[in-house]
C-alpha positions in Angstrom: -55.0 -22.5 -8.5 -51.9 -20.4 -9.1 -49.4 -21.0 -11.7 -45.9 -22.1 -10.4 -43.3 -19.4 -10.6 -39.6 -19.6 -10.7 -36.4 -17.3 -11.0 -34.9 -17.3 -14.4 -31.0 -17.7 -14.6 -30.4 -14.1 -16.2 -26.7 -15.0 -17.0 -27.9 -17.9 -19.0 -30.6 -16.0 -20.6 -28.2 -13.3 -21.7 -25.8 -16.0 -23.2 -28.5 -17.5 -25.2 -30.1 -14.2 -26.2 -26.5 -13.1 -27.6 -25.9 -16.5 -29.2 -29.4 -16.3 -31.0 -28.7 -12.8 -32.4 -32.3 -11.8 -31.5 -33.4 -8.9 -29.7 -35.3 -9.5 -26.3 -38.4 -8.0 -28.0 -38.1 -10.7 -30.7 -37.8 -13.5 -28.4 -40.9 -12.3 -26.5 -42.8 -12.4 -29.7 -41.5 -16.0 -30.6 -42.3 -17.2 -27.0 -45.8 -15.4 -26.9 -45.1 -13.5 -23.9 -45.1 -9.6 -23.4 -41.7 -7.9 -23.5 -42.4 -6.8 -20.0 -42.2 -10.3 -18.9 -38.7 -10.8 -20.2 -37.6 -7.7 -18.6 -38.9 -8.7 -15.2 -37.2 -12.0 -15.5 -34.0 -10.4 -16.6 -34.0 -8.2 -13.4 -34.7 -11.2 -10.9 -38.3 -11.2 -10.7 -40.1 -14.6 -10.6 -41.9 -15.5 -13.8 -44.2 -18.3 -14.6 -42.6 -21.9 -15.2 -44.6 -22.0 -18.5 -42.6 -18.6 -19.5 -39.3 -20.2 -19.0 -40.5 -23.4 -20.9 -41.5 -21.3 -23.9 -38.2 -19.3 -23.8 -36.3 -22.6 -23.7 -38.2 -23.8 -26.7 -37.2 -20.6 -28.8 -33.8 -21.2 -27.8 -33.9 -24.9 -28.4 -32.3 -25.6 -24.9 -33.5 -27.7 -21.7 -35.8 -25.6 -19.5 -33.4 -26.4 -16.6 -30.7 -24.2 -18.3 -32.7 -21.2 -17.8 -33.7 -21.8 -14.2 -32.0 -20.4 -11.3 -29.9 -23.0 -9.6 -30.6 -25.6 -12.2 -28.0 -24.4 -14.9 -25.5 -27.2 -15.0 -27.2 -29.1 -17.7 
C-alpha cells in the first residue's frame, strides 16, 4: 500500500518558516524528516501527507493550512 501524497502550499510554509525564526534544516530535524524532503516540498513536488502533518505539528498549525488548495483555515 502506498502512502498518500499531497502538494504542500509553499507560500504558507515560507510564512510559517519566517514566523518561527527557524531554518528549514532545523524544521526538518524537529519534524523527523530529511532536509531534502523539505526542499522537494518547497519546489512543488508532492510529499507524504504524514510529512505535512509533522511539519504542521512543529509549527503548531492545522495540517490543512500547509496543504495546497486547503489554506483558508
